[in-house]
C-alpha positions, 0 to 999 in steps of 0.5 A: 389267710385265715385273717383275711377271711375273718376281715372279709366276713366282718366287712360283709356283716357291716355292709349288710346293715348299711346297704339294701339292694333295690328292686325295680318295680315292673312298671319302671322296667321299660323306663330305667336302664338295666343289664341283661338277664337270661330268662330262658335257656335249654337244659345243660344236657340236651338230647335231640331227636334226629328226625326233627329240627333242632331248637336251642333256646336262649331268651333274655331281657334288659334295657336296652334289649340285649343282642345275642351271639353263640359259641360252639365248642369254645369258638364263635359260632358264625350263624350267618355263614350256615344257611340251615341255622336261623336266630329268632327275631328279638331272641337268641333262640337258634333253629337248625333245619336238619332236613338235608343234613345229618344231625350229628354235625351239630353235636357239641357244646353251645353257649349263648351270650346276651349283651347291652351297653350295661353288661353281658350275661351268658347261658350254661354250657348246653351239650347237644347230643343226638338220641340213638336207638341202635339195632341189636347185634346179630347173634345166634342163641343156642337152646339152654338146657339145665337140670331142674333146681339149678340157678339160671341167668338169661342175659339181655345186654341191650344196645347202648342207646342215648338215653339208655333204653328201658328193658323188659321181657315178653313172649311171642304174644307180647305178654309180659313174662311173669316174675316172682321171688323166684324169677325177676329182672335185674337192674341191668336187664338180665333175667335171673332164676333163683332155681328153675322148674319144669314149667320154665321150659319155653322157647320165647324168652324175648328181651325188648329195649324201648328207646323213649326219646325216639319211641322205638323198640328193639328186640333180642332173638328169642332164647329157648330154655329146656329144663330137665328133671332127670337128676334134680338138684338137691335143696341148698342154702342161698348164695348171691348171684349178684353182687358177687363176693361178700362185700361191694361198694358204690357211689351215688350223688346227692339228690339222686336215686340210690338203687342197690340190688341183691339176687340170690339163688337157692332151693327153696327160693330165698327171701331177701331182706335189707338193713343199714349197718350204720343206722336206720333206713329212711322210712319215708324215702325207702321202698323195696322193689322186685320182690324185695331184691332192690332197695331204693332210696330217693332224694339221697342226702349225706346221711345215707352214706354208710354200710348196707346189708342184704340177707338171703335166707331159706330154711337151709341157711342164710348169706349176707352181702354188705354194700358200702355206699359213698355219697358225693354231691355235685355243687348245690346252692346253700341259700340260692344263687346270687341276687341282682343289686340295684345301688345308688351312687355312693352305696355299698353292696354284696354279691354272695355265691354260697354253694356246697358239694362233695368234694368241696367245689371251686368258685370262680367269678367272671364279669360280663363273661370275662374272668374277673382277674382279666377285667378292668380294675374297679376300686369299689369292688373287692373279691373274697372267695364266694362274695364280691364286696362293693363299696361307694359304687359310682355311675358307670359301674353297672355290669353282669357278674357270673359265679361258676361253682364246679367240682368233678360231678358238675357245675352251677353257673349264675348271672347277677347284675349290679345296676348303679342308678340315680332316681328321685323318689316315686310313690307307686301306690295309687292316690286316694286308695281306700282300704276297708278292713273288719274290726279287730283285724290288722289293717295294712296301708301300702306306700310302695315307692322307688328311688335311688338312693332308697327313699325314706318313708314317713306316715301322717294322720289326716292333716296332723303335722306329727308323724305316726309312731308308737306301739299302735303301729308297725312299720315295714321295710317296704314302706307299709304301715300296719295297724295290728288291731283295727278299731272304729277310731282308726278310720280316716285319711292317711298320708305317706311321704317318700324322701331321698337326696334327689327329691320328695313324693307324697300320697294319700290313702283312706282307711274304713273299719267295718263291723264283722259279719256273724251268724246270729244263732249257733245252729245245731251240729247234727239234725236227724230227720225221718225219710219223707218228712221236712227239715229246716236249716236257719242262717240268720246273720249280723253284719255292717250296715254298709256291707251287703252279705250274700248267702250261699248254701253248700251240700258236701262242699258242692252246690245244692241239688237243682230240685224244687224240694230245696227251698232257699229263703232269705235266712233259711234252707228248707228241704221237703220230702227228704230222701236218703240221698239228702243226707250230708253236710250242709253249710251256710256261708254269709259273704261280704266284700271283706269277710265271711262267716259260715256254719255247718250242720250234718243231716242224717236221714233215717227210715221212718222209725216206728214207735208205739201208738198214742193211746185211744181217746174219747171213750163213749158207752152206748146201747146200754142193756142189762147184759151188754153195752157198746164202747166206741173210741178214737184211735191215737197216732200210729207212729209209722206202724199200723195198729194191729188190734185194740185191747179192752180192759175193765175194772170192777170197783164193787168187788175188786177196786184198782185191779184191771182185767182183760175183757176182749180184743178187736182188730185194729181197723175197728173203733167200736166193740159190743161188750157182753157184761155180767150182773152185779158189776160196777164196770169202768173200761179202758182201751190199749192200741197195739202196733209192731212196736208194742202197746200204747199207754192206756186210754183214760177210763170210761164212765162207770156202768153198773149192772143189776143183780141176778141169779147165778148163770153157772155152777162151780166147776171142778167138782170131785168126790174122793175119800181121805179115810176108808169111811168118808167122802170129801166133796170139793169144787172151784168156787165162783168169782165175784163176777160170776156170783151175779148178786149178793148172798152167794152159797152152794147147795151140795147133794150126794147119794150112794150109787145104788137102786133106791138111794136118796139124795142128801143135801147141805148148803155150804157158804164161804167154803169150797169143800164138804166132808161126808162121814160114815161111808162104806169103804170104796163105794161109788157116789153120785155128787152135784153142786149148785150155786145159789144167791139172794136172787135165786139158784143157778141152773141144774148142776151135772152129776159127778161120780165119786168114791169113798175112801180106799183100804189095803187089799186083802187078796193075793195073786194065785197060780204064781209061777216062773218060766226061765228064758235064759241064764239072765232072764225069767218070766213071772206069771200070776192070776189077777186078784178079784176086784172086791179084794182090792178095796180101792183103785188097782194100781198094779202088781209088785214082784219081790225076788232075790238070789238065794245062792249060786250053784257053784261051790265058790259062790256065797248066798245073796239074800238082798231083795229086788222089786219090780213094779208092773202098773195096771192090770198085768198078769205077767212080768219079765225079770232081767239081769239075773245071775247065771247058774243061781237059785232065786226065790220070789213072791207077788203082791197087788197094790192100790192107792192105799198100799200093798196087799199080802204076798203070794206064797214064795216060789223058786226057780234056777238059772242055767249056766252062762259065759264066765267072767274074765280071768281075775289076772294074767301075768308074764312070769318070766322070759328066757331065751327059749321060753316065755311063761304066763300065769293067771287066776280063774274068773271071779264069776264062774257062771257055771262049770269052767271047761277050759281056757283059750289063749291067743297071741299076736306080734306087735310091730313098732307102729302098733300094727298086729301080726298073725294070730296064734291060738292055744287051748288050755285045760280047766285046771291049768293056771299057767303055760310056757310058750316056746321062743317067739320069733315074730317081733320084740313085743307080743299081745296076749288074750286069755278067756275062760269057757263054760258049756255056754261059751267063752267069756270076755278075755283079759289082755297083757303085752310082753316084750321079748329080748333081742337075744331071743329073736332071730335077725331075719324072718327067712330061714332054710333059703335054698335053690335047686337047678332044673331043666327050665330054671332055678327053683328058689325055696324058703321058710318065712315066719314074718308078718309081711305079705309082699314076698318076691325074689329079685336077681341079677348077674353077678358082676362089678358093673351096674346091677340090673335087678329082675323081680319075680313075685312069690304070690303067696307061695314059698318058692319061685322058679327063675327061668331064662338064666344063662348057662355059665353065669353066676347070679346074685339072688335075694328073697325080699319081704316088703312092708308098708310104703315099699320099704324093704324090711327083710331080705336073704341073699344067696348066689346061684351059678348055672354051669356050662353044659356041653352041647352038640356042634351045629353048622349054623349055615344049615339052620333055618332061622339063620337062612331066614335072617339073612334073607330079611337083611338082604331084602331090607338093604334092597328097599333102602337102596330104592328109596335113596335112588328115588330121593336123589332123583327128586332132589336134583331138580331143585337144589334147595341147599344152593338156593338157601346158600344164595339167599342173603337177605340179612333180616331173613333167618331160615330155620333148621330142619331138625329143631326149627331154630334160626340159621345165620347167613353170610353177608357176602355181596357176591351172593346177594340177589338182584334188587327188585326181583319179584314172584310172578302174580300167578304164583308159579316159579320160572327157572330163569327168575331170581332164586328169591322168587319162591312163593312160599317162604311161609306166608303167601299162596299154597306153597305148591308147584306145577312140577313134580312136587319136590319142593312141597313140604320144604318151603310150604307154610304147612311144614312142621317148623312153620306150624311151630313158629306160628304156635305158642312154642314159636321161637321166631318173635313177631316184629316189635315195630308193628306192635309199638302201641301195644308195647307202650301199655306195658312200659 
C-alpha cells in the first residue's frame, strides 16, 4: 500500500510538469462547450422564517445551459406535482409559497443537480429547518429569601428555539440590570451572585429571550429576591459555582470561538484570572469578558489544545479549576478545492482534493453525481486517494467530478470538471495595441491566447526574423514578454506568434518609452508664516514633451478650500491673508497618463511674533541755542509690537569720550525731542526705540553739537562739617561733574565761621579736592559753612549755609540721683538725672547701666561678679533690668556716652530681689517597689530662689493606651527627700510629678514613671460588693477604685435558658436599687465598669435570691380588677361577632372567590391578597367563559352577564358599582396590590412585544 502511494505521488509530480490546465477566456465561454458549474447555492444549514415564502437557491452555468432537478431527503422531488413550488426560469432556484401551508412540511434535506451533455454538477446538502420561538413554559416563581452574604443563582432556562435565543436580564422598566464582578450573567443565561447584599432585594428580576430570526422576545415571570441581614454570612475564601469540581473538559472545533467561564462565590467578591498551563495565551485572539469570568479565544487552531486554569482569589484565599480543551476540526481545504481542467486530446492532467481535519476525514469521489466506482470505466483515469490522474485523455471524456471530504464534524463537497477540447490558436490581445511606459520602468507586452492544445508563444522585434531572447527579456507563462528596465531604444513594433498542432495566429503591438515626470525644485518640507501674511508654494516640473501633466493641489489629502485667498498659478499656490485654519499639509501632484510626481510641505501658522523694533534713522538737530537743541528722527519697523517710548543718549567727547549717558525719554508716539543742554560740552546724540519685546539697537549718532563755556549754574551738594579730632573741623562736599562745571578752571571757594555773635568768615580756594580741614578749633563748637563753585568764566550762585560741629571729646559729667526700684523677683527699674549738656562735650548717644549679682541670699548660693550692660539710647532718665535672679543682692552704676566714648561712672548703688518660685528638684528616683509599698527619693532644687517651705507630690495611673487616670496629691515637708507610698491599685504603671515650694509659690515639677508588679495589683477594681433586700427591691452596693466612669448594674433570672439581661445605670453613685424582682426567684447580678468603645473592662458577679413571702388568700372573683377584665373581654367578643356578621352579609351578594375560580383566561394571572404575587388558574375547559362576552358600555355589571365582565381588572373605569359597594377595593385599580404593580416594586412585567423596538437597543 505504501508503495502504491509513492508511485502515485511520483506520477503526479511527473504529470504536473507535462500538463498545464487551460483556462477558457470569458470571450469564448459562450462559444466553446463546457460542463456545468454551480455558481450560487443556499447555505448548508438553511433556517427559514415561517412567515415568508421559502427560496432555495441553485444557480449554474455551462455550455449548453444546464437543466436542473432536486432531491428531498434522498428521493427525487417532483416539483411539477406540488402547485406551491415553482422553479425560476433558466435557473434551479425553488420558490415555495407557504401562505396556505405549514412551513414544517418542507423541512428536510434538499440537493440540486445541474446537468448538460458534458456532465452533471451537484450542490451541497441543504438542510431546511423552520425557525422557532416557543413561549416560556408556565411556572410559579416563589420569592427567594436569602441571608446577606450568601451566593445566589437566578435560573433563566429559556425555551429552546431555532436558532438559540439571546438571553438578557432587565427590570420592569426595560432597563438592563446592572452587572459587576459580584453580579454577572453566565453563558447559559443564569444570573449569578457571588454574594448578595441588601440592595439586591427587588421583585423584578426578569429574564428575556430574544429570537433573532423571527425578531420576537419572550419573557420569564419576574423573580422576587429578599435579602435578610439578621445573621449575615461571615467572610470566606472563594469556591466555584460553575464549573463544579476542580477540573473539567470541553471540545471545540477549529475556526470556531472557544468560550470558557468560571464564576466563583465568596466574601469579599473574588477576582478571577486565567492562564494556560501548557503554554501562553494567544494575545491577539484572546479577550476577557463578563468581568474576567469568561475567557474567549477566536479562530481556534490546533495550537489552542491544552489545559487552561482559572483562579478565583480574595483576601481569605484562592481556588483553582483546570479545563482540558480538546480541539477537533471539521474538514478544511489545505490548498483550496479542486480546480477545473481544460485539456486537449492526448494531454495529461490531475484533479487534487487536498483536505484535512481532526479526526482525519474520509475522501470519496463521484463523477456526474454517481460514485466513481459505479461510473463507466475510463482507461485514461486513475484514482489515488485524494487525486485523480488523467493520462492521454480523448474527446468525449469530459465530465464533472465531485470530491466529498467528511468526518464526524462536517463535510466539504466540491465540483470540478474535466473539459476535453480541440481548438486552433487564437490571440486575444487587440491588434496594434500601443503600450506606453516611463523610462527605467518595466514594460509588459501582452499576448493573451487560447488554444487546445496550449499554444506556444514566440516574440519578434519589428521585421526581424530572429526571435527575442536573452537576459534583457522575461517570458511569462501566459505569453507576456517583460522588459525589466525600459529604455528609449526599446521603443518600436513587436510581433507575437501563437502556435499549436492545429494552426498559427499572429499579432502586432507597439511600445513607446517616455521620459519621467519630475518636480524640479526640492521644496522645503516645512513653512512657518505669521497670521495675516502671505505664503507661496512652488511646484515646477520636468516631463516628456508628448505628455501633458496636470497640477493638482491638496490640503490634508483633501481638496483646497473654495476661497479667493487660495490662488493657483501655473506652477505655484499662493495663500494670502493666512489664518490659523490654513495650517496643514499641502501636496502638489503632477499627473500624466503614465506617471506622476508629488511633493508635500507642512504649513505652520503662528501668531504675529513680536520682535524688538528696528533702530530709528535720520537723526537731525534743529533750533540750536546755547542751552538747547531740537532733535528729530524717523522710527524703524515696530515688528508687530507698538513702540512704547524712545530713549535719547548723549556722548561728551570733550570730557568723557566713548561713554554714553541717558539724557531723556519721550513717548513712542513722538519723533521729536527738545533737549536742554549744559555749557562747555561737545554733544553727540543717539536714539533707542522700546516695545514690549525690548530696546532696539542704537541709531546712528547725530552730528556733534558744541556748547559755549559759562559760569557754573550750581554749587556742590552734600556739604558737611564734622571734627575728626577734639580741635579740628573737616569740611567736605560732593564735587561737580564735568557736565556741571560749565567751563575750564573749576575750583571751590570754602568759607566758615564760628556760630556766635561777631564772628567773621574765613575763606579758602580749593581745587582738585573735595574736602578742607580747619585746625585749632574749640571742642564741639558749632560752625557755619558754605562752599561755592568757581571757573574761569565766573562764580556760581550764592551757596547755602550749612551748620557743622568741631570734634568731640569724652564726657566729664556723671548722672546724679541714681537709684533702683525693685518691681518683682526678676525685674528692677533704674532711675537717674540727666547729665548737663556742657558736660557731655559731644552729641548725646545715651546712657549705659552696668549691673552685677553680688551674691544670692541663700546659704547655698556662691557670689557672682560678672557684669552685665544695658544701653538706653537717647536722652533717657530711666531703664528696666529684666532677667534678674530672685533672692539676690545686686550692685550697679550708670554712665553717659557720646560719639567719642563713655563718661565716668556714677557712685555704685545696690538693691535686693525678693524670693521667687524655686527651680525643679534636681532628681526624682523610684528606690524600690514592694508588694505593700513604693519608695521615691529626690534631691532639693539647684536654684532655691528663697526658703524652701515644702514639696508637692502628684501621681496618676497610666493605662495601656497612655491615658491618665484620677490624680492623687500629697504634701511633703521641706526637710524630706524621700517618701514611701502604700500599695497602688489603679494600674500597672504610674506617673509621678514632684515640685518644690517657697513663699512665692511652687516651681516647675520633675516627672518620673514607675511600673507596679502584677502581684501588687488587685485583679478587679470592685471590692465589698454586697446586696440587701428591702421592701421595694434589692440594694446593690460596692466600692470602686478604677478609672472608668461608666458604671452600671445588669441582672437576669438565673436559668439555663436564654439570658435576658436588664441594665440599671449607677449615675456616679456606688449603689443601685433593683426594683420589680419577683419573689421566689434567684437572679444573677453583675456590677460592670465599661471603658472606651463599649468594651467591658471589669465586672463583679453575685447572686441575689428573693425569698417567697407568705400572703393572705384572696378570692379573685371579688377583686375589682378581675371583674373589669372579664367585662372588657366580653365587650371585645361582642364587637368581633358584629363585624363578622356585617362582613358575611356583604360578601354574599358577589361571590368573589367563585368568580375568580371561573376565570380561565390562560394569560391572565390574578394576584394574591397577601403578597400581590400571581396565582395560576386551571385550564379546565368546563370553566372557560363564553367567547365574545363584553362589558356594557355604561360601565355597570349585569347579573346575567359573563363573570368576566367586571369593569375593573385594574385598567378601565373607576372600579365602583351601583350596588352596595361590596366589590370596591377588591378589583379596583386603586387597590394596594394594583398600586404596587404599577410602581417600581411591581412583580408583573410589562409585555415585551409592545417594547420590541426599545429592547433591540439593548441586545
